[in-house]
N, C-alpha and C positions, 0 to 999 in steps of 0.2 A: 636244728630246728628250734624256734622260740620257744618259751614258756608259753607264751598263746596259742601255738600250735600243738604244744603237748596237751594244753587243756582242754583244747577243741577235739584231739585227736580220743583222750580219756573220755569225754563226754559222748562221744559219738558212739564209741565203743561200747559203752553201758547203756546206750538207748534201746529201746525196741519198739520197733515201728508198730502201731497197735492196728488192729482190725478195723477199728471204728476208730473216730475222734472221740477223745476225753473231753472236750468242750465243745460247745455249740459254737460252731463259727457262722458268721454274717454271709450270706450269700452275697455276690456281687448284684450292686442296684442301681450304678451308674446309669441313667438315663441313656447313654450312649452305647452302654455295654448290653443292652438287651433287657431279658425280663427278670433275671437274678434267679431268685429262691424256687419256683416253683417251674421247671423247666418241660413240662409236658407239651407246651406248645413248640418247644425246639427239639423236640424229638423227632426221630423219623415219621412221615406221614402215612407209610404203610408201601407208599409208592418207589421206595428207594430214594427221595430225596429229602437228603439229612439237611439239617440246621440246627443253630446252636447261638449261645448269648456271642454277642459281639464284643469284643475290644473296642476301645478307642482309637482312632487313628493317631492322636498324639498321647502322650506318656503323660497323665495327672501329674498334679503337683505333688512330689515326695516329702515324705515327712522327715523332718530333722531330729526326731525321736529314737532311740535304740529300736532296732528291728531283726527279728531273725527271719530270714528268707529260707524255707524249706523245701527241700528236692527229696523225692522217693526213688529210689534205684534198687539193683539188685547186688548182692555182696560180690566185689571183685574189684582188682586194681583200680581201674579207672573210676571209679566211684569215690574213693580216698583221694586220689588225683586232682579229682574237680573240686573238691572241699579245700584242699591244701592251695589250689591255684586262685581260686576265688578270693579267698580268705587273705592271701596274698597281694593279689592283683585288684579285684575289684573294690577292695576297701582303700586304696588310693583315690578313688574316684567317691566312695560311700563308706568313709570311715565309721558310720553310726551302724552299719549292717553286719550282720553275722549271718553267713552261709552254712547251712547244715544240709548234708546229704544222708538222710537215713536210708539204711538199707536191709533187705528181706533175703532170705536163702533164694536162690534163682529160680526154685521150683514153686515157690510163693508169691514171686513177684506180681504176676499178672492179678490173683485174687486179692493181695494186699492193697493194690490199687483198686481194683473195681467193686469190691465190697465196700469201700467206703465212698465210691461213686454212686453205688447203689442205694446208701444211706444219706446220701445230698448233704455229706459234711466231711470235710478231709483235714488230716492232721499236717499236709504238705501243700505248698503253694505250686510247684512246678513237679509234674509227672513227667519221666523219662520214659518214654513208651517204645516199645519197637513197631517198625512202620504198619505191621499187622496187626496191630492193637486200635489202632487212629478211626476205623471203622465202628467201632463198637462203641469206643468213646465219644465219638460225634452223634451217632444215631441215640444215644441215652441223654444228649445234653449236658456232658459232662465236662469238657473242656471247651474254651474260647474259641470263636472266630477270629482268626488274628490277620484277615486279608488286608484290611484297610491298615492297620499298623505296619502290616509287611511292605504293602506299597509306598507308606509315607516313609518310611526307616530302615530299611534293607536295601543293599545294591544289589536285587535278584540277578544281575547280568553277571556277576562275581561268581555264579555258581553253575556247574553244570545242571542244566535243568532236570535231570533224570533224578538227582540228590534230594533239590528242593521240593519235586513230588513225592518221592519216595518218605520223606522225614516229617512232610506236613501237610498234602494234599488227600481233600477227599470231596468226590469220589476219586479213587487211584486211576489214573492213565493206564494205558497198557506200558508194560515194561519198557523203558528208553524213552516214555513222551512224556512231557508235562502239557495238561491243558490249563491255559491260561485264562479260562473261564471258570474253572474250579475254586472252591474256598479252599482257605489255608488255614491249618490248626495248628502248626509247630513249625519249628527251625530246626536246621542239624545241630546236633551236641557233639556224636562222635561217629566217625565215619569208619568202617572197618569192612573185611572180608576174610577168608581164609587165606593163608600163606603154607605153602609145602614146607618143611623143615626136614632136611636132609643132612646124613653123615657123611659130609666130605670125606673123612680118612676112610670110608669104608664103601662108597660107591663113587667116588671121584668128584671132581670140582665142577663137572657140569650135569645140572640136575634133567632127568629124563623129560623128553619132549611131550610124548604122548601118553594120556591115562593107558592104554595096554602097555607101553614101555615101562611104564612106571612099577605097574604090578610085576612085568617080569623082573627088573630090577630090584622091587623088594623081596621077590623068592629067592632070587639068588644071593642076596645078602644074608637072607636069614638061612639059610644052607651054609654058607662060608661061615658065617659064627653064631655057633652054639649059644643058646642063651640070649640072642637077640632076637627079638622078633622083627619082621618084616616091616610091621606097618602099626601105627596107633593112630585112632581116629574115634569120634563121638559115635558112642552106642546106645547110650540110656534112654530109658524112658522116663523122659522127666524134660521141662522146657520144651526147646524144640532140637534137642540133640540129635536123635536117632534120624529124624524125619530131614532136616539140615544134609546130613549126610546122603542119607537116600536122594534127595532133590538135587544135590551138586550131580552126582552119577548120571542120573537119571538126565540132566540138562545136556552133560556132557557128550552123553549117548544120542542125543536128538530128540528127547520125550519133552512131553509137556505135562503140567501139573493139571491144566484144564483148560475149556475152551470159555473165556470169559465171557463173549457175545453171548454164546449160547448157555451159559451157565451149565456146562456140561462137563462133568469129572468123570465119569462111568464111560468107559470104553476112550477114554483118552490117556489117562494116568497109566491105564493098564493093557495100553496097545502094544503093540510088538517090542517099540523102542522100549516103552516101561519095562516090559516084562525082562528085557534083555538087560536092562540097567540093574534091576534086582535080583536076576539072576547071577551076575557080574559080583555084586556086592557080597551077596550071601557065599557064593560058591567059589568065589575068587581072590577076595579081598578079607572075609573073616579067617580064613584059615593061617592068613600070615600075620593075626593078631595075637596078645599074648592069653596063656590060659587065665579065664576070670574075668575080661577086661569087656565083658558084654553090656557093664553098667558104666563104662567109662564117659565122661565128660572133658570139660575143660583143664580142670585140675590135675586130673587123672593121665592125660594126655601129656601136659608139660613135666608132668611127675617121670613119666618113661622115659620123655628125652632127656631131662635132668640127670637120671641115673644113669644113661647109655644104656638104654635097653629096646630101642627102636630104631631100624635103620631109616625109615621114612615116616613121617607125622604130618597131621594137619591141625591146624588149629586156627582159631580166631588172633587176627593181627593184634589187636589191643590187650588179649590176655598174654601176648609171648616174651614182653620185656622181661620178665624174673628169669627168662632163659640164659641171659647174659652176666645175671648176678654170679660170682664164683660161689658166696656162700650159699646158694642153691641147688648145686651142680656139682657132679663129681668130672665135668668135662674139661675142666681147666682152673688154675688158680687166679687168672688176670682174664678180662672180657677179648683180650688179643688172642688167650691162647684158647678158649672157647670158639673164638670165631674161625679157628684154623681147622677145627672139627666140624662146626656147624654150618650150614648154608640155609638161606631163605629166598625161596621163589615164587612166581607167581602159579597158578595152578597149571600142570599139564594141560594141553587139548586134546580133543578127540575129535568126534563128529562135528562139535561146536567148541567155541572156548570160552564159553558162559561160566563164571563164577557166582558163589552165592553172596546176596548183598547182607549185610550186617550191621550194626550201627543203632543208634538210637536218637529219637529228638526230642525238644523241649516243649512241653504241652502245660497251658496253665488250669487251672482247677477253677470251675465255673463256681465253685463255693468259697473260694478263697476270699477273705476278707479286701476292702476296697483297696486298704494301702498297700496290701502285700500284693496284689493284684498290679499293682502300679509300679512295685518294685520288681515284679518279675518281667515286665515289658521293659524296664530300664536295663535290667541285665541282660535279658537277649539282645536289644541294641548295641550295648558294650559286647557282649561276648561275638558277635557276628562281625566286630570291625576287624580290617586287615591286619593292624597292628596287634591285635590280641589275639586272633587266630594263628598269628606267627609265633607268638608267646604260648600259646596254648601245645603248637606242636614241639617248641623247645623244650617245655615240659614234659613231654611224652605224650601228649593226647592226637587224637587224628583228625586233623580239621577238614572241613568240607568245602570249604572258598577255592577256587581253584589257584589264586594268586599264592595263597599259603601251601597248598598241596606242591605247588611247583617251587616251593623256595628253598633255598639253603638250609632254613632254620629246621624244615622238616623232611628234606631228603638226607640231610647229614646226621639227623637226631638217632636214626637208628638202621639196622641193614635190612628192616622188611618195610620201610617206610616208602622205597620205591616200589615196592612189590605193590603196595596199595595204590600209589599214583599211576601204576602200568594197569591196575584192574577194574578203575572206576567204569570205565567203556564198556565192560564186558559182566557188570553184574545184572543178577535176575533176580526178583523178587518171587513169594509166595502170592498167595490170594489176601487181597486187601479188602477184606470184608466181615462185616459185623461178626459172622459166625466163626472169625477164625480161630477162637481158643478151641472151641468143639472141633473143628476140621484137623488141629495141629495134635491135640490128644488121640486122634482117631489114628493119625497117621505115626507118632510115637508109638503107640502101644503096637500097632503088627510091624512095623521095620525091627524093633526090637525084640519082638517074640520071633520073627525068621532070623534075627542074627542069634539069637539063643537057643534056635532049634524047635522052637515050641510050634511053629506053624513052617510049612515050607513055601519058598518064596513066593510060587505062583497064589496058592490063595492067600497067603497075606496081602498081597497086591491087589488082587480082585475084590478083598474086605476089605481094604481100606476105600476102594471105587465105589464100591456099594453102599457102604456107610457113611462116606463122605456125601455121596448124592442124595442120600435120605435127609441128611440136615440141611441142604441147600433147597430141595422140594418140599420138606416140611414146614419151611418158613417161607414159602411162598417163593421160593426162587429168588432171582437179583431184580 
């Protein structure tokens, strides 16, 4: 690591992302970019038709003066990876630019962004949004419409249409479909899904093929290996932890989260398939987890794997790289020794083969100054090129371009990368609506309560359905 990189890392670790900007930033006012400062006219009109300030189709003239381009994300390894990668590679094209990736704890990520959006001034230029955050940001007029920019600068045919839709489109199309007439508000930054991590030395080289089989294998492994739990998975009441776990099981057993066309949740998520999924999660899977795991999330699951205390685990691929670091695990003194014990596989199938959509997109703050909006557009154009996406893959990122996903640079960079490539066509997302933050809080709270014995599974799921339906109905539906 160079001295400059050390300085950047030291600076980054010392920074605190503020709840609101410390200085007043000038709103984006280029004539081609919409209204800028007061975005009331760009917000939802009450009929579900979202609009927002528009970025220019061509990148405005870039400054030669020193410039800091700031992202906001949550604290996890890909955030540091992005900062290091950008300052090593983007500066070859733009040596006057320093990229800062400011981070907050995952649980505070949404509020750290949307508090600033509500104040109409941000200390970040590019917000890294979950796919489900897009609707809220668009209807509040907080991010730029980059449809014309994408049409002029991005090879959209190089992507799976679903990934473009998931990480940028609003209104969102049905899962697996892209609406060519819908506006685009972001571009992919990091693709992701769950991988099944399993102990080859305990259950064998071949992973279970179905979810039912996986549960039985985990149960047998737990019985055969005292002190080792059969399963490790996300259960926490925070971010989207417990909800994603339930949604994954729900999808695999043929359930649905809602009927989008009808705006209907009650009677859908808690139908027979949904209740079966909740019963399996609480009564079959939970007993195979470690005592005290009721609030586990990404780090805790990784720790259980690294400490050799789980037979089978589920985690996001983008957070799994540290499992191959001998300094972080007891499973081997070299990467090769670790991989003799650890296997990575796509999720088992059941009634369906669906897997959770993870990853995030890049979205430009509508309140960033003109010169940093121009730089943000240029960064996004640069980042989405084929050669840069392959370099991103080599560095440890998960690209979204098909040519990069299928490249040796990606597939050979990690044992879980083939898992992601094989999972793209199987992904299912959640609700992509402005009410997402409230819907996810309801689901997290109730699933976590069921997993920790505070509610029985049926009551928890019925409460989710009733409370989420009230959110949609109280806001006038869809």
